C-alpha positions as CSV (number, residue, x, y, z in Angstrom):
1,M,-3.3,82.6,4.3
2,K,-1.1,82.7,1.3
3,I,0.6,79.4,0.5
4,T,4.2,79.8,-0.7
5,Q,5.8,77.7,-3.6
6,P,8.0,75.7,-1.2
7,Q,5.0,74.8,0.8
8,K,3.3,73.6,-2.3
9,Y,6.3,71.4,-3.1
10,I,6.3,69.9,0.4
11,A,2.5,69.2,0.3
12,A,2.9,67.5,-3.1
13,L,5.7,65.3,-1.7
14,L,3.7,64.3,1.3
15,A,0.7,63.4,-0.9
16,L,3.1,61.2,-3.1
17,I,4.5,59.4,0.0
18,V,0.9,58.7,1.4
19,T,-0.2,57.4,-2.0
20,T,2.8,55.2,-2.3
21,M,2.3,53.7,1.2
22,T,-1.3,53.1,0.6
23,A,-0.6,51.3,-2.6
24,S,2.2,49.2,-1.1
25,A,-0.2,48.2,1.8
26,Q,-2.8,47.0,-0.7
27,Q,-0.2,44.8,-2.4
28,T,0.5,41.2,-1.2
29,T,3.4,39.0,-1.6
30,D,3.3,35.2,-1.5
31,M,5.3,34.2,1.6
32,P,7.4,31.0,1.3
33,K,6.3,28.4,3.8
34,S,9.9,27.9,4.8
35,I,10.1,31.3,6.5
36,M,6.7,31.3,8.1
37,T,5.8,30.4,11.7
38,P,2.4,28.7,11.9
39,D,0.0,29.7,14.5
40,R,0.2,26.2,16.1
41,I,3.4,24.2,16.3
42,E,3.7,20.7,17.8
43,S,7.1,20.3,19.4
44,R,8.9,18.2,22.0
45,L,7.9,21.0,24.4
46,G,4.3,20.4,23.6
47,T,2.1,22.8,21.6
48,L,3.5,26.3,20.8
49,N,0.9,28.9,19.9
50,F,1.7,32.1,17.9
51,K,-0.2,35.0,16.4
52,D,1.2,36.4,13.3
53,G,4.6,35.1,14.4
54,V,4.4,36.4,17.9
55,A,4.4,33.8,20.7
56,E,1.5,33.8,23.1
57,N,2.2,34.5,26.7
58,A,2.1,30.8,27.8
59,T,4.3,29.8,24.8
60,A,6.7,32.5,25.6
61,Q,7.2,31.4,29.1
62,K,7.6,27.8,28.0
63,L,10.4,28.9,25.6
64,F,12.1,31.1,28.1
65,D,12.1,28.1,30.5
66,E,13.7,26.0,27.8
67,I,16.3,28.6,27.1
68,D,17.3,28.8,30.8
69,Y,17.4,25.1,30.9
70,V,19.9,25.0,28.0
71,H,22.0,27.6,29.7
72,A,21.9,25.7,33.0
73,F,23.0,22.4,31.2
74,D,25.9,24.1,29.5
75,A,26.8,25.9,32.8
76,F,26.9,22.5,34.6
77,V,29.0,20.7,32.0
78,N,31.4,23.7,31.2
79,G,31.8,24.8,34.8
80,Y,32.7,21.2,36.0
81,A,36.4,22.0,35.8
82,A,36.2,24.9,38.3
83,V,34.0,23.0,40.6
84,N,36.3,20.0,40.5
85,Q,39.3,22.1,41.4
86,L,37.4,23.9,44.2
87,S,36.2,20.5,45.5
88,L,39.8,19.2,45.6
89,L,41.0,22.3,47.4
90,K,38.2,22.1,50.0
91,G,38.7,18.3,50.4
92,F,42.4,18.8,51.0
93,R,41.9,21.5,53.6
94,A,39.2,19.4,55.4
95,A,41.7,16.6,55.6
96,G,44.4,18.8,57.1
97,V,46.3,19.4,53.9
98,N,46.9,23.1,54.0
99,D,47.9,25.5,51.2
100,N,51.4,24.7,49.9
101,D,51.5,21.4,51.8
102,V,52.0,18.3,49.7
103,L,49.8,15.3,49.8
104,V,51.9,12.1,49.1
105,T,51.0,8.5,48.8
106,P,53.8,6.3,50.1
107,G,51.4,3.4,50.4
108,L,49.4,4.3,47.2
109,M,45.8,5.2,47.1
110,D,43.0,3.3,48.5
111,S,39.1,3.5,48.6
112,K,39.1,5.7,51.7
113,S,40.1,8.8,49.6
114,L,37.4,9.9,47.0
115,F,39.1,11.2,43.8
116,L,37.7,11.3,40.3
117,T,40.7,9.9,38.4
118,A,43.3,8.7,40.9
119,N,44.8,5.3,40.4
120,A,45.6,2.7,43.1
121,D,48.9,1.7,41.6
122,T,50.6,5.2,41.2
123,Y,52.6,7.2,43.6
124,Y,51.2,10.8,43.7
125,F,52.4,14.1,45.1
126,W,49.8,16.8,45.0
127,A,49.6,20.4,46.2
128,Y,47.6,23.5,46.0
129,L,49.9,26.5,45.8
130,D,48.9,29.9,47.1
131,L,50.2,32.8,45.0
132,T,48.2,35.5,46.8
133,K,51.4,36.6,48.6
134,G,53.6,36.6,45.5
135,P,55.5,34.2,43.3
136,L,56.7,30.8,44.4
137,V,59.7,28.7,43.5
138,I,59.1,24.9,43.0
139,E,62.1,22.6,42.8
140,T,60.6,19.5,41.2
141,P,62.0,16.0,41.9
142,P,63.8,13.9,39.3
143,D,62.3,11.0,37.5
144,S,58.7,12.3,37.8
145,L,56.1,13.6,35.5
146,G,53.6,16.3,36.4
147,I,51.7,19.4,35.6
148,F,50.9,22.9,36.9
149,D,47.2,23.8,36.2
150,D,45.2,26.8,37.2
151,M,41.8,26.6,39.1
152,W,39.9,26.0,35.8
153,W,42.2,23.1,34.9
154,N,43.9,25.3,32.3
155,W,47.3,24.1,31.6
156,I,50.1,26.3,32.8
157,G,53.1,24.0,32.2
158,D,54.6,20.5,32.5
159,F,57.5,19.4,34.6
160,G,59.5,16.2,34.8
161,F,59.8,13.9,31.8
162,P,57.2,15.9,29.6
163,G,58.6,19.3,30.8
164,P,61.7,21.3,30.0
165,D,63.7,19.7,32.8
166,R,63.3,16.4,30.9
167,G,63.0,14.4,34.2
168,Q,66.1,15.7,35.7
169,G,64.3,18.0,38.2
170,G,64.3,21.7,37.8
171,K,63.5,25.1,39.3
172,Y,60.1,26.5,38.3
173,L,59.0,30.0,39.1
174,L,55.2,30.5,39.3
175,L,54.0,34.1,38.8
176,P,50.5,35.2,40.1
177,P,48.0,37.0,37.8
178,G,48.9,40.6,37.3
179,Y,52.5,40.3,38.6
180,N,54.7,43.0,37.1
181,G,57.7,42.8,39.4
182,D,61.1,41.6,38.6
183,V,61.6,38.4,36.6
184,P,65.0,36.7,36.7
185,E,67.0,36.6,33.5
186,G,67.7,32.9,34.0
187,G,68.0,30.0,36.4
188,Y,64.2,29.2,36.3
189,Y,61.5,27.9,34.1
190,V,59.1,30.9,34.4
191,R,55.4,30.2,34.2
192,R,52.5,32.6,34.8
193,S,49.1,31.6,36.2
194,R,45.7,33.3,35.5
195,T,44.5,32.2,39.0
196,T,45.8,33.0,42.5
197,Y,45.9,29.2,43.2
198,V,47.7,26.6,41.2
199,A,47.4,22.8,41.3
200,L,50.7,20.9,41.3
201,V,50.0,17.2,40.4
202,G,52.9,14.9,40.1
203,R,53.5,11.2,39.6
204,A,56.6,9.0,40.0
205,F,57.5,5.6,38.8
206,L,57.7,2.8,41.4
207,Q,61.0,1.0,42.0
208,N,60.5,-2.7,41.8
209,N,56.8,-2.1,42.5
210,D,57.7,-0.3,45.7
211,P,56.6,3.3,46.1
212,K,58.7,3.9,49.3
213,P,62.0,4.6,47.6
214,V,60.2,7.1,45.3
215,D,58.6,8.7,48.3
216,E,62.1,9.2,49.9
217,V,63.4,11.0,46.7
218,V,60.4,13.2,46.5
219,K,60.5,14.3,50.1
220,K,64.3,14.9,49.8
221,T,64.2,16.9,46.6
222,L,60.8,18.7,46.3
223,K,61.1,22.3,47.5
224,I,58.5,25.1,47.7
225,Y,59.4,28.5,48.8
226,P,58.8,32.2,48.1
227,Y,60.7,34.0,45.3
228,V,63.0,36.8,46.3
229,P,63.0,39.5,43.5
230,G,66.5,40.4,42.5
231,G,67.9,37.2,43.9
232,E,69.2,34.1,41.9
233,G,68.9,34.7,38.2
234,S,69.2,38.4,38.4
235,S,72.6,39.7,37.3
236,I,74.6,42.7,38.6
237,A,74.9,43.9,35.0
238,G,71.1,44.1,34.8
239,Y,71.0,46.0,38.1
240,L,73.6,48.4,36.9
241,A,71.7,49.0,33.7
242,G,68.6,49.9,35.8
243,K,66.7,46.8,34.4
244,A,66.3,44.9,37.7
245,S,66.8,45.0,41.4
246,L,69.2,43.1,43.6
247,G,68.1,41.0,46.5
248,A,69.1,38.3,48.9
249,L,69.3,34.7,47.6
250,A,66.2,32.7,48.5
251,K,66.6,29.9,50.9
252,P,65.1,26.6,49.5
253,A,62.7,25.0,51.9
254,S,60.9,21.7,52.1
255,P,57.2,21.8,52.3
256,R,55.1,20.0,54.8
257,F,54.3,16.5,53.5
258,V,51.0,14.9,54.5
259,E,50.5,11.2,54.2
260,G,47.6,10.5,51.8
261,T,47.5,6.7,52.0
262,G,44.5,5.6,54.0
263,K,43.2,9.2,54.5
264,M,39.5,9.8,54.5
265,M,38.8,12.7,52.2
266,N,36.3,13.7,49.6
267,T,37.4,15.7,46.6
268,V,34.5,14.9,44.3
269,P,32.1,17.6,43.2
270,P,28.5,17.4,44.4
271,A,25.6,16.3,42.3
272,D,22.9,18.3,43.9
273,F,22.0,22.1,44.0
274,S,25.1,22.8,46.0
275,Y,27.0,22.3,42.8
276,F,25.8,25.6,41.4
277,E,26.6,27.3,44.7
278,M,30.2,26.0,44.5
279,L,30.4,27.1,40.8
280,N,29.4,30.6,42.0
281,E,32.0,30.4,44.7
282,A,34.7,29.3,42.2
283,V,33.8,32.4,40.0
284,Q,33.9,34.8,42.9
285,M,37.3,33.7,44.2
286,Q,39.1,34.5,41.0
287,A,39.4,37.4,38.6
288,A,36.5,37.8,36.1
289,D,38.8,37.4,33.0
290,V,39.9,33.9,34.1
291,M,36.9,32.4,32.4
292,D,36.5,31.8,28.7
293,P,34.0,34.5,27.5
294,E,31.6,32.0,26.2
295,I,31.5,30.0,29.4
296,A,31.2,33.3,31.3
297,G,28.1,34.1,29.2
298,Q,26.5,30.8,30.0
299,L,27.1,31.3,33.7
300,A,25.8,34.9,33.6
301,A,22.6,33.7,31.9
302,I,21.7,31.6,35.0
303,G,22.7,34.3,37.5
304,I,26.4,33.5,38.2
305,V,28.3,36.8,37.7
306,K,31.6,37.9,39.2
307,G,30.8,40.5,41.9
308,K,27.1,39.9,42.1
309,P,25.1,37.6,44.5
310,F,23.7,34.4,43.2
311,N,20.0,34.3,44.3
312,P,17.9,32.2,41.9
313,D,14.1,32.3,42.5
314,A,12.0,29.2,42.8
315,R,11.4,28.8,39.1
316,M,15.1,29.0,38.3
317,K,16.1,26.6,41.1
318,K,13.6,24.0,39.6
319,I,15.2,24.5,36.2
320,L,18.8,24.3,37.6
321,A,17.9,21.1,39.4
322,E,16.5,19.5,36.2
323,A,19.6,20.6,34.2
324,L,21.9,19.2,36.8
325,V,20.3,15.7,36.7
326,V,20.6,15.5,32.9
327,G,24.0,17.1,32.8
328,N,25.4,14.7,35.4
329,A,23.9,11.7,33.5
330,A,25.3,13.0,30.2
331,M,28.8,13.5,31.5
332,R,28.9,10.1,33.0
333,T,27.9,8.7,29.6
334,M,30.5,10.6,27.7
335,S,33.3,9.9,30.1
336,I,32.8,6.2,29.6
337,G,33.3,6.8,25.9
338,G,31.9,8.8,23.0
339,R,29.8,7.4,20.2
340,P,31.8,4.9,18.0
341,S,31.5,7.4,15.1
342,E,33.6,9.9,17.0
343,G,36.6,7.7,17.1
344,F,37.2,7.4,20.8
345,G,37.7,3.6,20.6
346,Y,41.5,3.3,20.8
347,Y,41.5,0.1,18.8
348,G,38.4,0.7,16.7
349,A,34.6,1.2,17.2
350,D,34.2,-1.9,19.4
351,S,37.2,-1.2,21.6
352,Q,36.7,-0.6,25.3
353,W,40.1,1.1,25.5
354,I,39.1,4.8,25.3
355,N,41.4,7.2,23.3
356,G,40.5,10.4,25.3
357,L,43.8,12.3,24.9
358,W,44.4,12.4,21.2
359,V,41.1,12.6,19.3
360,G,41.2,16.0,17.7
361,G,44.1,17.0,19.9
362,H,43.9,18.1,23.5
363,E,41.6,21.0,22.5
364,F,39.4,18.7,20.2
365,M,40.1,21.1,17.4
366,T,42.9,19.6,15.1
367,P,42.9,15.9,14.2
368,P,46.2,14.2,15.0
369,G,48.7,13.9,12.2
370,R,49.7,10.3,12.9
371,N,48.3,7.1,14.2
372,H,48.9,6.2,17.8
373,E,51.7,3.8,16.9
374,G,53.5,6.7,15.1
375,R,53.1,9.0,18.2
376,T,54.4,6.3,20.5
377,Q,57.5,5.7,18.3
378,A,58.1,9.5,18.2
379,L,57.9,9.9,22.0
380,S,60.3,7.0,22.5
381,Q,63.1,8.5,20.4
Protein backbone atom coordinates (compact mmCIF):
# COMPACT_ATOMS: atom_id res chain seq x y z
CA MET A 1 0.00 0.00 0.00
CA LYS A 2 1.36 3.36 -0.96
CA ILE A 3 1.66 5.89 1.89
CA THR A 4 0.67 9.43 0.92
CA GLN A 5 2.51 12.54 2.04
CA PRO A 6 -0.27 13.66 4.47
CA GLN A 7 -0.21 10.23 6.12
CA LYS A 8 3.55 10.61 6.61
CA TYR A 9 2.97 13.95 8.36
CA ILE A 10 0.32 12.41 10.63
CA ALA A 11 2.58 9.46 11.51
CA ALA A 12 5.43 11.82 12.34
CA LEU A 13 3.16 13.96 14.54
CA LEU A 14 1.89 10.92 16.46
CA ALA A 15 5.46 9.73 17.00
CA LEU A 16 6.38 13.17 18.40
CA ILE A 17 3.40 13.12 20.81
CA VAL A 18 4.24 9.62 22.07
CA THR A 19 7.90 10.59 22.55
CA THR A 20 6.92 13.75 24.44
CA MET A 21 4.49 11.88 26.72
CA THR A 22 7.10 9.19 27.45
CA ALA A 23 9.70 11.80 28.31
CA SER A 24 7.21 13.66 30.54
CA ALA A 25 6.30 10.46 32.38
CA GLN A 26 9.96 9.79 33.11
CA GLN A 27 10.43 13.25 34.64
CA THR A 28 9.70 13.87 38.33
CA THR A 29 8.81 17.05 40.21
CA ASP A 30 9.44 17.59 43.89
CA MET A 31 5.98 17.95 45.50
CA PRO A 32 5.65 20.49 48.34
CA LYS A 33 4.54 18.76 51.54
CA SER A 34 1.91 21.45 52.05
CA ILE A 35 -0.17 20.09 49.15
CA MET A 36 0.33 16.39 49.79
CA THR A 37 -2.05 14.03 51.60
CA PRO A 38 -0.12 11.41 53.58
CA ASP A 39 -1.18 7.78 53.40
CA ARG A 40 -1.99 7.87 57.12
CA ILE A 41 -3.54 10.82 58.96
CA GLU A 42 -4.38 11.04 62.65
CA SER A 43 -7.44 13.22 63.19
CA ARG A 44 -10.21 13.81 65.70
CA LEU A 45 -12.14 11.25 63.63
CA GLY A 46 -9.43 8.68 64.23
CA THR A 47 -6.97 7.31 61.68
CA LEU A 48 -7.69 8.21 58.06
CA ASN A 49 -6.02 6.02 55.41
CA PHE A 50 -5.27 7.10 51.83
CA LYS A 51 -3.53 5.61 48.81
CA ASP A 52 -1.96 8.20 46.53
CA GLY A 53 -4.43 10.78 47.88
CA VAL A 54 -7.48 8.54 47.45
CA ALA A 55 -9.39 7.59 50.60
CA GLU A 56 -9.77 3.90 51.39
CA ASN A 57 -13.34 2.66 51.64
CA ALA A 58 -13.54 2.71 55.45
CA THR A 59 -12.04 6.19 55.57
CA ALA A 60 -14.40 7.44 52.87
CA GLN A 61 -17.41 6.19 54.81
CA LYS A 62 -16.13 7.84 57.99
CA LEU A 63 -15.75 11.14 56.16
CA PHE A 64 -19.17 10.90 54.53
CA ASP A 65 -20.67 10.32 58.00
CA GLU A 66 -18.89 13.44 59.24
CA ILE A 67 -20.12 15.51 56.29
CA ASP A 68 -23.70 14.37 56.94
CA TYR A 69 -23.25 15.19 60.63
CA VAL A 70 -22.11 18.74 59.82
CA HIS A 71 -25.10 19.27 57.53
CA ALA A 72 -27.44 17.82 60.18
CA PHE A 73 -26.04 20.17 62.85
CA ASP A 74 -26.47 23.16 60.54
CA ALA A 75 -29.99 22.04 59.63
CA PHE A 76 -30.95 21.80 63.31
CA VAL A 77 -29.60 25.25 64.17
CA ASN A 78 -30.68 27.10 61.04
CA GLY A 79 -34.07 25.40 60.83
CA TYR A 80 -35.01 26.26 64.41
CA ALA A 81 -36.93 29.38 63.43
CA ALA A 82 -39.33 27.41 61.23
CA VAL A 83 -39.81 24.64 63.81
CA ASN A 84 -40.40 27.23 66.51
CA GLN A 85 -43.12 28.90 64.46
CA LEU A 86 -44.75 25.58 63.61
CA SER A 87 -44.59 24.55 67.28
CA LEU A 88 -46.34 27.79 68.22
CA LEU A 89 -49.01 27.30 65.57
CA LYS A 90 -49.63 23.70 66.68
CA GLY A 91 -49.59 24.70 70.34
CA PHE A 92 -52.17 27.42 69.74
CA ARG A 93 -54.46 25.08 67.83
CA ALA A 94 -54.17 22.35 70.48
CA ALA A 95 -55.14 24.89 73.14
CA GLY A 96 -58.23 25.97 71.18
CA VAL A 97 -56.75 29.11 69.62
CA ASN A 98 -57.78 28.82 66.00
CA ASP A 99 -56.34 30.59 62.96
CA ASN A 100 -57.10 34.35 63.11
CA ASP A 101 -58.07 34.08 66.80
CA VAL A 102 -56.09 36.26 69.19
CA LEU A 103 -54.52 34.94 72.38
CA VAL A 104 -54.54 37.63 75.09
CA THR A 105 -53.14 37.66 78.63
CA PRO A 106 -55.35 39.86 80.81
CA GLY A 107 -53.84 38.19 83.88
CA LEU A 108 -50.33 38.00 82.37
CA MET A 109 -48.39 34.82 81.69
CA ASP A 110 -47.68 32.06 84.17
CA SER A 111 -45.84 28.74 84.23
CA LYS A 112 -48.75 26.76 82.81
CA SER A 113 -47.99 28.05 79.31
CA LEU A 114 -44.71 26.93 77.79
CA PHE A 115 -43.09 29.60 75.60
CA LEU A 116 -39.47 30.21 74.71
CA THR A 117 -39.28 33.94 75.43
CA ALA A 118 -42.56 35.09 76.98
CA ASN A 119 -42.38 37.29 80.08
CA ALA A 120 -44.57 37.09 83.17
CA ASP A 121 -44.90 40.88 83.49
CA THR A 122 -46.03 41.77 79.95
CA TYR A 123 -49.46 41.97 78.37
CA TYR A 124 -49.49 40.01 75.08
CA PHE A 125 -51.85 39.72 72.15
CA TRP A 126 -50.76 37.02 69.71
CA ALA A 127 -52.35 35.53 66.59
CA TYR A 128 -51.56 33.35 63.58
CA LEU A 129 -53.15 34.86 60.50
CA ASP A 130 -54.26 32.63 57.64
CA LEU A 131 -53.69 34.24 54.22
CA THR A 132 -54.59 31.17 52.17
CA LYS A 133 -58.01 32.66 51.35
CA GLY A 134 -56.65 36.09 50.47
CA PRO A 135 -55.37 39.33 52.01
CA LEU A 136 -56.34 40.39 55.51
CA VAL A 137 -56.77 43.80 57.12
CA ILE A 138 -55.47 44.23 60.65
CA GLU A 139 -56.43 47.33 62.61
CA THR A 140 -53.86 47.53 65.39
CA PRO A 141 -54.59 48.97 68.84
CA PRO A 142 -53.02 52.23 70.07
CA ASP A 143 -50.21 52.40 72.61
CA SER A 144 -48.80 49.03 71.62
CA LEU A 145 -45.73 47.69 69.93
CA GLY A 146 -45.54 44.61 67.78
CA ILE A 147 -44.41 42.82 64.65
CA PHE A 148 -45.65 40.83 61.70
CA ASP A 149 -43.32 37.91 60.95
CA ASP A 150 -43.54 35.06 58.47
CA MET A 151 -43.29 31.37 59.37
CA TRP A 152 -39.48 31.49 59.31
CA TRP A 153 -39.51 34.48 61.68
CA ASN A 154 -38.55 36.71 58.77
CA TRP A 155 -39.55 40.29 59.50
CA ILE A 156 -42.52 41.59 57.49
CA GLY A 157 -43.14 44.83 59.35
CA ASP A 158 -43.56 46.60 62.67
CA PHE A 159 -46.69 48.15 64.07
CA GLY A 160 -47.37 50.36 67.06
CA PHE A 161 -44.63 52.56 68.46
CA PRO A 162 -41.85 51.13 66.25
CA GLY A 163 -44.11 51.06 63.17
CA PRO A 164 -45.43 53.68 60.76
CA ASP A 165 -48.54 54.31 62.86
CA ARG A 166 -46.19 55.48 65.66
CA GLY A 167 -48.35 54.00 68.40
CA GLN A 168 -51.60 55.63 67.29
CA GLY A 169 -53.04 52.46 65.80
CA GLY A 170 -53.30 51.87 62.08
CA LYS A 171 -54.70 49.78 59.25
CA TYR A 172 -52.30 47.16 57.89
CA LEU A 173 -53.00 45.15 54.77
CA LEU A 174 -51.22 41.78 54.62
CA LEU A 175 -50.85 40.28 51.15
CA PRO A 176 -50.21 36.55 50.68
CA PRO A 177 -47.34 35.24 48.53
CA GLY A 178 -48.01 35.48 44.81
CA TYR A 179 -50.85 37.97 45.22
CA ASN A 180 -51.31 39.99 42.02
CA GLY A 181 -54.76 41.44 42.61
CA ASP A 182 -55.78 45.01 43.31
CA VAL A 183 -53.79 46.94 45.88
CA PRO A 184 -55.35 50.12 47.30
CA GLU A 185 -53.83 53.49 46.49
CA GLY A 186 -53.93 54.58 50.11
CA GLY A 187 -55.51 54.10 53.51
CA TYR A 188 -53.40 51.09 54.50
CA TYR A 189 -49.86 50.19 55.38
CA VAL A 190 -49.36 47.43 52.83
CA ARG A 191 -47.09 44.50 53.67
CA ARG A 192 -46.42 41.34 51.67
CA SER A 193 -45.67 37.96 53.27
CA ARG A 194 -43.56 35.19 51.76
CA THR A 195 -45.56 32.56 53.69
CA THR A 196 -49.28 31.79 53.77
CA TYR A 197 -49.37 32.22 57.55
CA VAL A 198 -48.23 35.30 59.44
CA ALA A 199 -47.48 35.69 63.14
CA LEU A 200 -48.89 38.81 64.76
CA VAL A 201 -47.15 39.38 68.10
CA GLY A 202 -48.01 42.47 70.12
CA ARG A 203 -47.33 43.92 73.53
CA ALA A 204 -48.96 46.74 75.44
CA PHE A 205 -47.81 48.68 78.47
CA LEU A 206 -49.59 48.12 81.75
CA GLN A 207 -51.53 50.97 83.33
CA ASN A 208 -50.53 51.43 86.97
CA ASN A 209 -49.20 47.84 86.86
CA ASP A 210 -52.65 46.65 85.88
CA PRO A 211 -53.09 44.72 82.59
CA LYS A 212 -56.90 44.81 82.59
CA PRO A 213 -57.36 48.37 81.23
CA VAL A 214 -54.94 47.49 78.43
CA ASP A 215 -56.88 44.31 77.71
CA GLU A 216 -60.08 46.34 77.32
CA VAL A 217 -58.42 48.68 74.80
CA VAL A 218 -57.00 45.80 72.75
CA LYS A 219 -60.32 43.94 72.63
CA LYS A 220 -62.13 47.12 71.61
CA THR A 221 -59.75 48.31 68.89
CA LEU A 222 -58.03 45.25 67.38
CA LYS A 223 -59.80 44.18 64.19
CA ILE A 224 -59.05 41.36 61.73
CA TYR A 225 -61.10 40.93 58.56
CA PRO A 226 -60.73 40.09 54.85
CA TYR A 227 -59.69 42.80 52.42
CA VAL A 228 -62.23 43.60 49.71
CA PRO A 229 -60.46 44.51 46.44
CA GLY A 230 -61.64 47.83 45.07
CA GLY A 231 -62.96 48.96 48.44
CA GLU A 232 -61.52 51.55 50.77
CA GLY A 233 -58.35 53.07 49.35
CA SER A 234 -59.33 52.49 45.72
CA SER A 235 -60.38 55.65 43.92
CA ILE A 236 -63.07 56.11 41.31
CA ALA A 237 -60.47 57.95 39.21
CA GLY A 238 -58.29 54.82 39.24
CA TYR A 239 -61.29 52.74 38.23
CA LEU A 240 -62.17 55.05 35.35
CA ALA A 241 -58.56 54.92 34.17
CA GLY A 242 -58.73 51.12 34.11
CA LYS A 243 -56.12 50.74 36.86
CA ALA A 244 -58.33 49.24 39.56
CA SER A 245 -61.71 47.72 40.25
CA LEU A 246 -64.42 48.99 42.53
CA GLY A 247 -65.89 46.93 45.33
CA ALA A 248 -67.95 47.25 48.46
CA LEU A 249 -66.40 48.71 51.57
CA ALA A 250 -65.12 46.05 53.97
CA LYS A 251 -66.84 45.67 57.30
CA PRO A 252 -64.35 45.76 60.19
CA ALA A 253 -64.77 42.78 62.51
CA SER A 254 -63.40 41.89 65.90
CA PRO A 255 -61.56 38.58 66.14
CA ARG A 256 -62.31 35.88 68.65
CA PHE A 257 -60.22 36.55 71.74
CA VAL A 258 -58.96 33.60 73.80
CA GLU A 259 -57.84 34.08 77.37
CA GLY A 260 -54.24 32.89 77.64
CA THR A 261 -53.64 33.45 81.33
CA GLY A 262 -53.50 30.10 83.08
CA LYS A 263 -53.97 28.16 79.85
CA MET A 264 -51.97 24.95 79.59
CA MET A 265 -50.21 24.92 76.21
CA ASN A 266 -46.87 23.83 74.83
CA THR A 267 -45.30 25.90 72.05
CA VAL A 268 -41.66 24.82 72.50
CA PRO A 269 -39.91 22.81 69.73
CA PRO A 270 -39.06 19.19 70.59
CA ALA A 271 -35.51 18.05 71.33
CA ASP A 272 -35.85 14.51 69.94
CA PHE A 273 -36.04 13.07 66.42
CA SER A 274 -39.52 14.52 65.93
CA TYR A 275 -37.74 17.87 65.57
CA PHE A 276 -36.53 16.90 62.09
CA GLU A 277 -39.98 15.57 61.23
CA MET A 278 -41.45 18.95 62.18
CA LEU A 279 -38.74 20.71 60.18
CA ASN A 280 -39.78 18.68 57.15
CA GLU A 281 -43.43 19.54 57.82
CA ALA A 282 -42.55 23.24 57.98
CA VAL A 283 -40.77 22.98 54.63
CA GLN A 284 -43.64 21.12 52.98
CA MET A 285 -46.35 23.57 54.09
CA GLN A 286 -44.79 26.59 52.37
CA ALA A 287 -43.41 27.46 48.94
CA ALA A 288 -39.90 26.28 48.11
CA ASP A 289 -38.53 29.80 47.65
CA VAL A 290 -39.39 30.84 51.20
CA MET A 291 -36.12 29.43 52.52
CA ASP A 292 -32.74 31.05 52.22
CA PRO A 293 -30.92 29.07 49.46
CA GLU A 294 -28.03 28.22 51.77
CA ILE A 295 -30.36 26.81 54.43
CA ALA A 296 -32.35 24.99 51.77
CA GLY A 297 -29.12 23.31 50.67
CA GLN A 298 -28.32 22.21 54.23
CA LEU A 299 -31.77 20.70 54.59
CA ALA A 300 -31.57 19.00 51.19
CA ALA A 301 -28.27 17.42 52.21
CA ILE A 302 -30.06 15.49 54.99
CA GLY A 303 -33.08 14.58 52.86
CA ILE A 304 -35.52 17.42 53.58
CA VAL A 305 -36.65 18.72 50.19
CA LYS A 306 -39.87 20.46 49.20
CA GLY A 307 -42.16 18.01 47.41
CA LYS A 308 -40.24 14.88 48.40
CA PRO A 309 -40.75 12.40 51.28
CA PHE A 310 -38.37 12.51 54.23
CA ASN A 311 -37.30 8.91 54.86
CA PRO A 312 -33.82 8.71 56.42
CA ASP A 313 -32.33 5.24 56.77
CA ALA A 314 -30.99 3.81 60.04
CA ARG A 315 -27.50 5.23 59.43
CA MET A 316 -28.84 8.73 58.78
CA LYS A 317 -31.24 8.60 61.74
CA LYS A 318 -28.29 7.86 64.03
CA ILE A 319 -26.37 10.82 62.62
CA LEU A 320 -29.39 13.11 62.93
CA ALA A 321 -29.87 12.08 66.56
CA GLU A 322 -26.23 12.85 67.38
CA ALA A 323 -26.36 16.22 65.63
CA LEU A 324 -29.57 17.11 67.46
CA VAL A 325 -28.00 16.51 70.87
CA VAL A 326 -24.99 18.69 70.13
CA GLY A 327 -27.05 21.32 68.29
CA ASN A 328 -29.47 21.67 71.18
CA ALA A 329 -26.60 21.94 73.68
CA ALA A 330 -24.79 24.51 71.52
CA MET A 331 -27.87 26.68 71.04
CA ARG A 332 -28.59 26.70 74.76
CA THR A 333 -25.01 27.78 75.40
CA MET A 334 -25.09 30.52 72.76
CA SER A 335 -28.48 31.83 73.89
CA ILE A 336 -27.16 32.45 77.40
CA GLY A 337 -24.44 34.64 75.90
CA GLY A 338 -21.69 34.52 73.33
CA ARG A 339 -18.01 34.40 74.13
CA PRO A 340 -16.78 37.61 75.84
CA SER A 341 -14.65 38.45 72.80
CA GLU A 342 -17.79 38.64 70.65
CA GLY A 343 -19.12 41.64 72.55
CA PHE A 344 -22.44 40.30 73.76
CA GLY A 345 -21.92 41.58 77.31
CA TYR A 346 -24.01 44.77 77.45
CA TYR A 347 -21.75 46.39 80.06
CA GLY A 348 -18.50 44.64 79.16
CA ALA A 349 -16.98 41.18 79.07
CA ASP A 350 -18.09 40.29 82.61
CA SER A 351 -21.64 41.61 82.23
CA GLN A 352 -24.54 39.20 82.64
CA TRP A 353 -26.78 41.61 80.73
CA ILE A 354 -26.78 40.18 77.22
CA ASN A 355 -26.71 42.56 74.26
CA GLY A 356 -28.41 40.26 71.80
CA LEU A 357 -30.12 42.87 69.62
CA TRP A 358 -27.44 45.28 68.52
CA VAL A 359 -24.17 43.36 68.08
CA GLY A 360 -23.46 43.56 64.37
CA GLY A 361 -26.99 44.76 63.70
CA HIS A 362 -30.02 42.49 63.60
CA GLU A 363 -28.41 40.53 60.74
CA PHE A 364 -25.02 40.32 62.53
CA MET A 365 -23.41 41.90 59.47
CA THR A 366 -22.84 45.61 60.10
CA PRO A 367 -21.42 46.84 63.43
CA PRO A 368 -23.59 49.50 65.07
CA GLY A 369 -22.44 53.06 64.53
CA ARG A 370 -23.04 54.34 68.06
CA ASN A 371 -22.82 52.98 71.56
CA HIS A 372 -25.98 51.91 73.34
CA GLU A 373 -26.26 55.25 75.18
CA GLY A 374 -26.28 57.06 71.84
CA ARG A 375 -28.95 54.79 70.44
CA THR A 376 -31.11 55.22 73.51
CA GLN A 377 -30.87 59.00 73.22
CA ALA A 378 -31.74 58.89 69.51
CA LEU A 379 -34.79 56.69 70.09
CA SER A 380 -36.07 58.94 72.88
CA GLN A 381 -36.01 62.07 70.70
